[in-house]
N, C-alpha and C positions, 0 to 999 in steps of 0.2 A: 232298423231302429237306433242302434248304437253308432256311431261313428269312432272307433277304439284306432287309437296312437299309442304304438307301445315301443319301448326301446331296452336297449340289454347292454350290457360290459361285463367281463370278468374283471373284478375288483379288488385286490388281497387275494384272502383267500376265496372270497363268495363271488357270486352272480349278483351283479344292482341291477335291476328293472327299474322301469317309469312308465307308468302306465296312465292317460289319460281318457276321456270322450266315454266312459260306460256308466260312471257313477258321480252323483253331484253335480247335473249338469246346468244348474240356473246359477252354480257359483259363478263367477266371471274368471276366475282358476281353480282346477282340480286335479290332481297330481296321485297318485298311490304308489310309494316309493318301497321297493320290498328290497331287501339286501339278508342272502339264505333266508330264511322263515321269519323275518321281523319285517314287517310291513304297516307303514304310516301314511295314513290318507290327510292329505294338504287343501284347506278349500280356504280360497282369497275372494273376497267381497270388498268391493270401494264406493265409495258415494260421488257422486257425478258433480254434486254443489260443493262448494265450501260455506261452510257455515257461517252468516252474517256476525262480523265481528270478532271471527277466531284469529288469534295469532299465533297459533303454534300446529305442529303437524298431529294430529290425533291418531295415530297408529297402535293397535293393539293385539299382542300375541299371545293366544292361548295354547298351552300345550297338555293334551289331558291322556292319561293313561287307564284305559280299560281295563278291571283283570278278568276280563273275556278272554282278553289278549292272548294270557298266560293259562287259562284255562281254570281262572279260579272265581271264588264267590267273594264279593267283599267282608270286612269286617266289619264288627258293628250292628247296633239293634235294625237300623234299618236295611242294610243291605245292601245299598246303593253308596257308589261313589259322592263322596262330600267334595270338602272345602277341597282345593287345591294342595297336594304332598309338598313338600319342602321340593323335593327332585323335579316336583312339575313346574316348579314355580323358577327354581334355576336354570331347568330347559327353554320353558320361556323367556326367559333374558338372556339366553344361549344364542336363540333364534331373534330377536328385536333388535340388540346391538349391533351385527353388521349388515343388516337392512336397511336398518334405519338411514342412516347416512346415503343410502344411493339411490333414493328417491330425489326426483328431480327437483330442487332448492326451488320454494317458494309456492311447491305441491301443499296444500294444506286440508286436505279431501280426508275425512274418515275412514282407513282402511282395517279390514280386520283380515286377522290370520289365524284359522284356526285347524290345528295339525292335534289328530288322533290317533292310536297306536290302537291297531285291528289286531294286530299278531305278534307274539312276541316269544322267537326261539330258545329264550334263556340264554343265547351266547353271543350276538350281534345287540348292540345298549339301541334301542331305539331312538336318541338322542339327535345323532349324526344322520339318524334315518328322515327324523323330521327336520333336520337343518334344511335337507335337500331336496326334501319334498316341498319345503315352503318355498324354495326359491324357484323350483322347477312351477310351482300355480301361480307366482307372482311373474315370472317371465312371460306364461301362456296369457293372465290375465288381461293385457294391454295396457294396466297401468303405467306409469311413467316412472318406471323402476329401470335404473340405469347397472342391473344385472347381466347373469345370474353370477350367486357367488356360489359355494360347496364348502362344505365343513369336512374335517376327519379326526380320527383319536390316532395319538404315539404313544407307544410307551418305549422303553428304554432301559433292556436288558442285554446283559455280557456284553457293553459296546455297542449294541448293533439297534437300533430304530427300528420298530414294528409298529405296522400299520393296521390301525383297528382291532386291538386285541381283544379279548374275550371278556364277557364281562365280570368271570370267573378273577379274571388276569387283575383286574382292576380292583376286585374286591377288596378295601381292606389294604391297602398296599401295607400298613405299617408292619404287617405279620408276614408280608413277604421278602423279605431282603434281595429276592431276586429282581423285581421289578423296581425301577427307582424313579419314574416319571409315568403319571397321567394328563395328557396334554390335548388340549380338542384346540383345531386352528381351523376359523373361515376365514377367506379371501376370494378376489376375482381373481380374471386372469393375469392380471397384473399387480396384484397387491394384497397383502396381508390387511384385513381388516378386523378381525379380534383375536387374541389369545387368554388360555381361561388355563389352569395349570396346579398341579397337586406334585412337589420335585423334592428328592431326598438329596440335598444338599448341592445339585448339578451346577458343574461351571458355567460361567457364561458364553463360554465357546459352543459348552453340549446342549445347552439351552438356544440358541442362536439355532445351530446343527439341525434340533428339531424342528423347531418352528421353519426352516429352510426346505426338510425335507416334506413335513405335513404341506408346504405350497406347492412341491411339486408332484407331489400324489393328488392332491382334486384336482388337477389340471382336466385330464380324462373326463371326471365326471362333470364339469362345466362343459366341455363339450358334447359329453350327451344330453344335457338339458338344451344347448343350443340347437341338436341335431333335433330334436323333440318339438324344438320351440317354431323349427323349420317348417314343420310339417302341420300343429297342431295352434298356434298362437294366434289372439284373436288381433284385430286390428286395433292400431296402439289410440289410446283414447287420447282424443283432441285436446290436448292440454301446452298454453305459451305460459311461461313463467312472466309473470308481471312485472312489468317495466317500471321502478318507482325511482329511478334514477334525480328525475326534478325533485320530489318531493324532498330525497336524501341531498340535494343540494340544498334544499331551503332548510333544512336541518343541521346540515353543516352551516351554514352561513350564521343560523341564529344560536347556536351553543356550541362551537367548536373550544374559543376559548375559554367557556366555563366547565366544560367537560374535562378537557386536557387538565383545568387546574384540579379537577375533583379525583382523577387519576392521580396526581402526584401527591396526595394524603396517604402515610404509610398505614394509621391505625385504621382496623375495616370498620367501623361502626362511622369515626367522624368521614371517611369514604363515602361510605353507601348514604351518607345522609347527604354530602354533597353530590354525589352523583343523581338523587332523585330531587333534590333542587336545580343542578342544572337541564332536568330533565323536564322539570315545572318552565324554567325559564326558555326553555324552544318552545314547549309548545303556549306558552303565552302570544311568540311570533308568528306561530303560524293560522293564518283564515282556519274559517269553521269546516272548510272545504278539505282540506288539508289536514286537519282532524278528527273528521270523518272517515279518512282513506283506512282501509283494512291494514295497507301496510306501513303504517306509523312504526310499529314495534319493531318490525324489520330494520326500518333505517335508522332505527333509533339506535339497536344492536349493533347495524353496521356501523357506526360512528364509533361507539364504543371500541368495538375490534380495532377499527384502525387505529385509534391513539393507543391500545394495550401494545399492540401489535409490533406496531410500526416503531416504536420505542426502543421496545426490547431487543428487537433484529438490529436495529441502526447502533445504538448505546450499549448494548450489554445489563444495562439496568432494568431492572422490575417496577412495578408499580410502589411496591414496599423498601427501595431503595438498594435491596441487594444485589449481588453479581448472578448469574446464572445456575453456578453450582451450588451457591452458598446455602445453609441448613440454617433456618429460623432457632434461635433461642432452644435450650432443651433443660427442662427441671424433671426430674425423676424421685418421685417417693415412695417407700413402703412401708407397710403395716400401718395404713392411718386408721383402719376400724379396728376397733380391741376385741369384738367379738367372734368376728369373722376368720375362715381360716387361712384366709390370704388374701392381700388388697394391696393396689398398686395407684397413684397418681402420676399418671405421663402427660406432660405439658409440653408442646411444641409449636410454638409464636400463640397464633389464637385459636388452635386446636387442642384440647384437651379427652383425655379419657379415664374414670374410674372405672376399674375395673378388678371385677372382687371375685375370688376362689372357694368353690366350694368342694370338700374332699364327701364321697359319698361312698354306700357299699353295693353291693351288686343289684340290690333291691330298687337302688337309683339308676337303672343302666337304662337306655331309652330304647320300646322295645320300637322297632320299624318293621311295617310291611310293606315290604317291595314287591313289583311284581315278580322277579326274579327270587323270590323268596323270602322268609322274615328271619331277620336278625336284631342283635342288639350292639347299641354302641354305648362307650365306656368315655367318650369324651366330647360333651357338651358346650358350644358359646353360642350364647346370645347375646345380642348387639341392642340397644335401644339408642334412638335420635327423637330424643321430645324437642319440638320448637322452639322451649328458649336456648338450646344451643346455639342458634343464631340469634336469639332475639325478639324472636315472632310470636305471635299467636297463631293456635290451628287446634285443628279435632286431635286430642290423643285417643286413640284404638289401637288393635292388634299389628302386630308388625306385616310391613307392607313387603312389595318385590323389592322394595332397596336394603330396611333392615335384614332381610333375608339372606339377600347376594351378598352383603357387605361381611354379613355375620359367616357365611361361607367360604367369604377370601379369608378373613384370619381364621378361620378353624382350619384351612388347607395350610397355612403357614407355620402354624403351630403343632400340627401333628406328628409332623417328621421326627420333630424332640423327645418327643414325649418317651419317656421308661418303656418297657416289657411290662406288660399287664403280671407277669410272673414274676417280677421284681417289685412292682408297685401296686398293688391290687385294688387297685381304687375307684371309682366314678368322677372326674375330674368334673365340673359345671362350672364356664367362664362365664359372668354376666359384664358386658362390656357399658354403662351408661358415660355416652357422650354428653358434655357438659360445657362446653364451646366447642363450636366446629367453625374452621375457613381454613381448607384446606383438605386432605386426606384423614379423615375418623377410622377408616377401618385399618388403615397403616399404625394410627395410634392406639389399636385395639391390640394388634401384633406386640409393638413395644411393651404398652399395659399389661398385655395377657401373660406374656412371658414374664416378667416381675413380679406380676399376681402369684404365681406359681411357684417360684421361686421362694418367694414371702411365707408361703403356704409347707415350703419341705417337698417339692415332688423335682426330684432330682432330673433335670432335664439333661437332655445330651449337649446341648450348649446354647444359649440364649439367642433370640429370635429378634432381630429388627427387618422393620420397612417402611421403605420410602416411596413416594410418588412423583412420578414425574411426568414432564410437561413438554410439545413443542407447538413451533409455532413455525409454520413454512412459508413463506411468500411465494407468488407468484413467478418469481426470476430462479426461485431455486435456492435463496438464502435461507436460514432456518436457524433456530437458536432451541435448544433440551435445557430444560427448565429443571431444577432438582427442587422437591418440597415443593408442589404447587400450592395457589393460593385457590381460593373456590371462586375468583374472576378468572386467572388464569385456566382455570378446568374450562371453565363454560363458555368462556372466547376462544382457546386455543386448538391446536388440531388432532390430540393425542391423549390419550389418559394412559400412562404407562407405569403399574404398579409390580415392585419386586421388593420380596421377603426372603430374607434367609440370614443363614448364619455366619461368622467371618469363615467357615470352608465352602459356603455352595447357597446357591440360591433353594427356595420350598417354598415360594410361590412365586407364579409370573401371572400377571393381568392385564391385556393391552387393550383398547378400545381407540379406533383409528378412525377418524372425521373425515379424513380426504384420502385420497387413493394413488398417493405419491410417496409414503414411505418406502426407500431404498434399505435394504440388508445392510447400507454401511450407517446411516441412521439408527438403525436398529442395537447395530454394535454399538455404535457410540455411547448411545443413551444408555445401554446394559451397563459399560464402562465406568460412566458417570453415577450410577446409580449403585455401584458397589463400594465404588470410593463416599456415597453419603450412606449408607449402612454401616461402611465402617465410622465411621468417625457418628452415626446415633449412638448402634453399641459402646461405643469408647465412652458418651455420657450417660448410658445406661449403667454401666460399669460403676458407673461414681456412687449410685445407689444399693447394689447389689451386685455381686458378683457370682455368688454360688446361691444355691438352698440354702436356707434358712431352719432353724430348727423348728421338727413339728409340731404343729399349732398345739395347745392344751385341749382345745375345742374341739379339737377333731377327730372322729373314731379310730379304734388303733384297730389294724386287720391281722391277722394272722392266716395264711395258708397251709394247706395238708393233701398230701395225695394217699388216694387209699385206691384199692384194686376195684376197677367199675362191678365186678361180681358183688361188691359189700355194699352197694348205694344203696339196694333195698333194705339190707340189715338197718343201715343208719337212721331210712326214714322211715323203715318200718310201716306194718298195717294199716293205711287211713292215716299217715304221716304222723302216728302214734308216741314212736321213738324220738321223732327230729323234735316235734312240741315237747316233748318232756325234756331232752337236752337244754333247748331254751329256757323252758321256765326254770327250771333247778341251777342252773350256771345264767342266765340273766344277760348272754349272749345273743347275738345275732349269727345265726347258721343260713349259709348259701351253697347249695351242692348244684356243680353242674355236671352235664352227663358225660365227660370227662374221667369224673372223680376227683375235680376239684373242688376243697372243702373252705370257701372263706367265712372266719370268723371273727366278727367285729363286736368290739365293745370299747366303751372309753375307758372301761376298768379290766387293766391284765388278771387279775385274779377270775376276773369273769370268762375272759380268753381261754387263761389255763383251765378250767374247770370243764368247758366245753371239750376244750381238745382232748384231755383224760376222758372223759365218755365216750367221743365216738372213741378214741384209740385203744379203749378199753372193748370194744364192739368189733372192729376190723382187725382188731391185731391179734394173731395166733401165738398160743403160751408156749414155752421156749420148755422141753425138757430139757432137768439137772436146775431150774432155777427156784427161788425159795418167793412167795408168795404172802402174803398178808389178805387172812378171807374168813367169814364170818359162817359159822354152823347155821345149816339150814332145816338138817333133820337127822334125829336121831332115830337107828332102828338095833335090831338085836347085833348085827353083823358087822357094825362103824355107824361113822358119821358123813353126810353130807355136807361143804363144805362150798358157799360160793367165792369161789379164789380170786375170778377174774373177768372181769364186766358181769356178763348176765352166764356164766360159766361156773358149772359144778362139778365137782370130783369126789370122790369118795374115799374118805379113809379110814381105811381097815382095821377092825379092831385091833388085830398083831401090830400095826403101826401108828396106834395113839401112843403108847409109852412104852418102856423099856421094860414090862412088866407084866405078867398076866392080868387079867380083865376082866371080872364075872360080867360087865355090861358096860358097855360104852358112857351111859349116864353117871356112872359111878364118878368122873374127873369133866364130862363137858354135859354141857346144855346149849340149847336152843339159843342163838344171839351172839353166844358167846366169841372172841376175836381169835382168832390161830394162826401160828406160822406153820405152814406146812412147804412142802418140797414136792416139785413134780417129777415122780417117778416115770413117767410115759405112760404109753396107752397098752389097753389090751388089745386082744383079738378083734373085737369087736369094734375097736374105738374109742372106750370109754374108759375115763381119767383113773390115771392110781396115782394116790397122794400119800406122803407122810408125814409125822408130825414126830414120831420120836428122834428122829434124827437133825431138828432145826431146835436150837436154842430159844425159847417160848419168850427168855426174856429179850432177848440181843435181835432174833431172828438171822442168828449166823448158822451155820452148819455145824455139827458138832463133827468135830477132828475122832478117826479112827481109834486112835489109844482111847480116847473120854469114853468112845461108845462102846468100846470094850469092857470101860471097868465099870461103866453105869450097869453093864449086864451081868458082871458077877455080884453086882454087890444086890 
């Protein structure tokens, strides 16, 4: 019934297995990849016909984490997996980016790749397993895919690169000084196709070494996929890339001059209008048959790319007149918004981001329900890209994959320089509103985010800047590396290479490559040129702000205190009664962690002090020999009970009230009276013994022995 093919190999610390032929047999390609006890099923289907008039490649990648994979039931009312989580969206992008450029040029049939996590051992992250499974399924499917690819994760600990570190090792690197890198690399046999990383000020050489290490480690996986394909691959789909050379020549003849003149305009809006006019001029010169050709869009793009790319490589001058390593003019401003905790406007050429910082308490932390467990995040970055930022109209909805991906890239770049939670116990939320865009708005978010947090008084370890690099690689091997690329250069170039970091090193690197000819030498040069650009941008940012500003008067103040974990129950009280009383009486917000760290927050310093004192009185122990101010709560024949330390009461024996004999304690005391007492100690049963007569009731000072003797004589 089944025609099963299975291949295995030892990879790193685990066994990697690829299996096909048993499950999802109606898909064009189906592979279950297993690493350790983490299994992901990838299924690929593709349409045999191109939709009429379609001028783009409709590839869709879905990555789904099923809660049953980790033996969990989904949260929420419906107890069913719902909209994709951030992790699922980011992983789908990770898989999409390296496979998209490897389909045969001209192939525009619809392709669907679905990756489903079936089992998670909580050790091996399923994202890399999903990428390998997707690549294998595509290779088996018969689709015109020029793979296979493979991917892996790399850590960097004690100067050594680590292949596929565990989930726990990569969890919250900010709190793990041993680990300095979370790098994902995908590539083919010959080239690196995609890089994504979170780093802790790694040098360019260390980062390049990590990429090379990863490319070496994925080679046996690619061989394993090829071995499986030799046994189980379907016949290749009969696809011939369309020949539109005649159409291209007609397009070129009709409007090359106009298009070249349009690309000579440096202003984006004027250039966009001129390019659109040149397109219309070309269309007006074409026949009805040529206008109806499905490859017209490809021919126009080829003409535009040829003009932009050729001129840059030959002359070293770009469409806005800059040299290849030149950064556009930068203006940085802080403190724009009066009521926010921190704000910055970062403008680089025609790219602009308004970034706002809000400081919150522990109640504002984001609760994340993940397959490998639930955890909280106290640093949030949300990126918004409205249509007006590029002068367009369009539907406005929730964040898409692009917004989530760009926001995560900026998050990775900035979180490496955040202060420790013990030093700065705030939840930090950044919102980047992209108000103009022509070039990398994610890197503008990094620069603006760094300035905005410093404006809010966040003590960053160092300012962070980011720059987007591009590449134009010609068939003859000549190339040009471009610093601070424009939107057109990104669209028509061969590489999008974003590098963010401090003066000391890289904190984030993201690379997408559209061709398979990037050499280590080109990458090394791009990293060096990016460092020069980053240092220049940091210098421009320093004109606005060089260190953290004063704390905003509108931000909450937070004070932390550590209590023994066995005292947590006493502070909370039965049903939360005690902590509710503390909050109501003091007016401060109180948050208690399981490890005994208490955060007390309020804009009012007196409220914080009151809550602090109330908690301290509960958890602290009274010290023998100390003098306390208390209140008489009960009078009995043999003495008075005094509440002297939080909710702790002690007995002042009738002989310890005054230096004279009393008939009854009520002769000198009444309930509710404030008195000064000294803690003499504890009796055999642990009961507190207090004394009033050896304390001056006016000053609270202990009476000296000679004064005590005189008082007894009197």
